[in-house]
C-alpha positions in Angstrom: 40.5 81.1 84.3 40.0 82.7 87.7 36.6 84.1 88.3 35.6 86.6 90.9 33.5 85.4 93.8 29.9 85.4 92.6 30.7 85.3 88.9 29.4 81.8 88.3 26.3 82.3 90.5 25.5 85.5 88.6 25.8 83.6 85.3 23.7 80.8 86.5 21.0 83.3 87.7 20.8 84.9 84.3 21.0 81.5 82.5 18.0 80.4 84.6 16.0 83.4 83.5 17.0 82.9 79.9 15.7 79.3 80.1 12.2 80.6 80.5 12.3 82.9 77.5 9.6 82.1 74.9 9.3 85.3 73.0 11.4 88.2 71.6 9.9 90.6 74.1 10.9 88.3 77.0 14.4 88.1 75.6 14.7 91.9 75.2 13.7 92.3 78.9 16.7 90.3 80.0 19.3 92.1 78.0 20.2 94.5 80.8 20.8 91.5 83.1 23.2 90.0 80.4 25.0 93.4 80.2 25.4 93.5 84.0 27.5 90.3 84.0 30.4 92.1 82.3 29.8 95.8 83.0 28.2 96.2 79.6 26.4 99.3 78.3 24.7 97.8 75.2 23.4 94.4 74.2 21.8 93.9 70.8 20.1 90.9 69.3 20.5 91.2 65.5 18.4 88.9 63.3 16.7 88.7 59.9 12.9 88.8 59.2 10.7 89.1 56.2 9.3 92.6 55.7 7.1 93.2 52.6 8.6 90.1 51.0 12.2 91.1 51.5 14.7 89.9 54.1 15.8 92.7 56.4 18.1 92.9 59.4 16.3 94.1 62.5 17.7 94.8 65.9 16.2 94.3 69.4 18.4 95.8 72.1 19.1 97.6 75.2 21.6 100.5 75.7 22.2 102.9 78.5 20.6 106.1 77.5 18.1 104.3 75.3 18.0 102.1 72.2 16.5 104.2 69.4 16.6 104.5 65.6 18.3 107.9 66.1 21.2 106.3 67.9 21.7 103.7 65.2 21.8 106.1 62.2 25.6 106.3 62.1 25.9 102.5 62.3 23.6 102.1 59.3 25.8 104.4 57.3 29.1 102.9 58.5 28.4 99.3 59.2 30.7 98.1 56.5 33.6 99.6 58.5 32.9 97.5 61.6 35.8 95.1 62.3 33.4 92.3 63.4 31.3 92.6 60.2 34.5 92.7 58.1 35.7 89.6 59.9 32.5 87.6 59.4 32.2 88.6 55.7 35.2 86.5 54.9 35.1 84.0 57.7 34.8 80.2 57.3 31.8 78.5 58.9 34.1 77.4 61.8 35.4 80.9 62.3 31.9 82.4 62.1 30.9 80.3 65.0 33.6 81.7 67.2 33.2 84.4 69.8 34.8 87.5 68.3 36.2 90.5 70.3 36.8 93.8 68.5 39.9 94.6 70.6 41.4 91.3 69.4 40.7 92.1 65.7 42.2 95.6 65.5 44.6 97.8 67.5 43.1 100.2 70.0 44.5 103.3 68.2 43.2 102.2 64.8 39.8 101.4 66.4 39.4 104.7 68.2 40.5 106.7 65.2 37.8 105.0 63.0 34.5 106.7 62.1 32.5 103.6 63.1 33.9 104.0 66.6 33.7 107.7 67.1 30.3 108.2 65.4 28.5 105.0 66.2 30.0 102.6 68.7 31.4 105.0 71.3 28.2 107.0 71.7 26.4 103.6 72.4 28.9 102.7 75.1 30.6 100.2 72.9 34.3 101.0 73.4 34.8 97.3 72.9 32.5 94.6 71.7 32.0 90.8 71.9 30.1 89.5 68.9 28.9 85.9 68.2 26.8 84.5 65.4 23.9 82.1 65.7 23.5 81.6 61.9 25.2 83.0 58.8 22.6 82.3 56.2 21.0 85.5 55.0 17.6 84.0 55.6 18.6 82.7 59.0 20.9 85.5 60.2 21.1 85.9 63.9 23.8 87.3 66.2 24.4 89.0 69.5 26.7 91.9 70.3 27.7 93.0 73.8 29.5 96.3 74.3 31.2 97.7 77.3 32.5 101.3 77.9 35.8 102.7 78.9 38.2 99.9 78.2 38.6 96.6 76.3 37.1 93.4 77.7 39.5 91.6 79.9 40.1 87.8 79.9 37.6 87.2 82.7 34.8 89.1 81.0 35.3 87.4 77.7 35.1 84.0 79.5 31.9 85.1 81.2 30.4 86.1 77.8 31.5 82.6 76.5 29.6 81.0 79.5 26.4 82.9 78.9 26.6 82.5 75.1 24.9 79.1 74.7 22.1 80.2 77.0 21.5 83.3 74.9 21.6 81.3 71.7 19.0 78.8 73.1 16.7 81.6 74.2 16.9 83.3 70.9 16.1 80.1 69.0 13.0 79.6 71.2 12.0 83.2 70.8 12.2 83.1 67.0 9.8 80.2 67.0 7.3 82.4 68.9 4.5 83.9 66.8 4.0 86.9 69.1 4.3 90.4 67.7 7.2 92.6 68.8 8.8 95.9 68.1 12.3 96.1 66.6 14.4 98.6 64.7 15.0 98.0 61.0 18.6 98.9 60.2 18.7 99.5 56.4 18.4 101.7 54.5 17.8 104.0 57.5 16.9 102.9 61.0 13.2 103.0 61.9 10.9 101.3 64.3 8.9 98.4 62.9 6.3 96.0 64.3 7.1 92.4 63.5 3.9 90.5 63.0 3.3 87.0 61.9 0.3 86.2 59.6 -2.3 84.0 61.3 -3.4 80.6 59.9 -6.8 80.5 58.2 -9.5 78.6 59.9 -10.3 75.9 57.4 -10.6 72.1 57.2 -7.3 72.0 55.3 -5.3 73.9 58.0 -7.2 72.0 60.7 -5.8 68.8 59.3 -2.2 70.0 59.8 -0.3 68.4 62.7 1.6 70.6 65.2 4.9 69.6 63.6 3.6 70.4 60.1 2.5 73.8 61.3 6.1 74.4 62.5 7.4 73.4 59.1 4.9 75.7 57.5 6.1 78.7 59.5 9.7 77.8 58.6 8.5 77.9 55.0 7.0 81.3 55.7 10.3 82.5 57.1 12.0 81.6 53.8 14.6 79.4 55.5 16.6 76.9 53.4 15.6 73.3 53.9 18.9 72.6 55.8 18.5 75.6 58.2 14.8 74.8 58.7 15.6 71.2 59.5 18.3 72.3 61.9 16.0 74.7 63.7 13.4 72.0 64.1 15.9 69.3 65.1 14.9 67.0 62.3 16.8 65.7 59.2 16.4 67.4 55.8 14.8 64.3 54.6 12.1 64.4 57.3 11.6 68.1 56.6 11.0 67.3 52.9 8.5 64.6 53.9 6.6 67.0 56.1 6.7 69.6 53.3 5.2 67.2 50.7 2.4 66.2 53.2 1.6 69.9 53.7 1.4 70.5 50.0 -0.9 67.6 49.6 -3.2 68.7 52.5 -3.3 72.3 51.2 -3.8 71.2 47.6 -0.6 73.2 46.7 2.2 72.6 44.3 4.7 75.2 45.5 5.6 77.5 48.4 3.6 80.5 47.2 0.4 78.3 46.8 0.9 76.7 50.2 1.3 80.1 51.9 -1.7 81.6 50.1 -3.8 78.6 51.2 -2.7 78.6 54.8 -2.5 82.3 55.9 -5.2 84.9 56.4 -3.4 87.8 54.7 -1.4 87.6 51.5 2.2 86.6 51.9 4.8 87.8 49.4 6.9 84.7 48.3 
């Protein structure tokens, strides 16, 4: 791959900024810089959160002309027609981990004649899109999409997205571990702004006895992650995760997830 002069320096510069990200808001602030690497007009971080006890997809993004619920209404209605979503719905784990480019999944005429393109993607400046997943589990769903206007991504631009991809992924993993509140757009059933807030730990002798690692496991429990995904996020084995969980239950005098969450957090948490 032949890069233009300055491509690698530009990627390194954005990667350095991403390395300091510790919250979703910090990540969102850098999305325009990510877009600038490939002439993009829209970058979206898609992920799942627990809202009123139910897992919902929410988006944090940047788009030329604004990233608002109104601009996502057509997508909410037509998401099932998006080639990237159709691809991932039947992809193997190995395929789901790949960088997917819409122009490589469907012909240009078919794409531009589709409703998802004319009513949703084109108005956002996404005449072509690069999409990559960070996790496919419903309770650990996470993905980025980068759209550019006018023409399909060329080979050089796809390579640049592939270079910045691991840095975006690492930044998102750190940001998701942050307990800071942030604004996002809930996609279904209709787009609306929501405030994502994490319950705070109770001040008690039981919670005071929890170690920093046990608190991380407790928040993974709150997020509803599977043991395997929680262990992966925390860079520990499933067996070690289970050991931490048993210790948490003992310290909180709990026998199940709902009892542990009720004992640990200040406001009720729907299991």
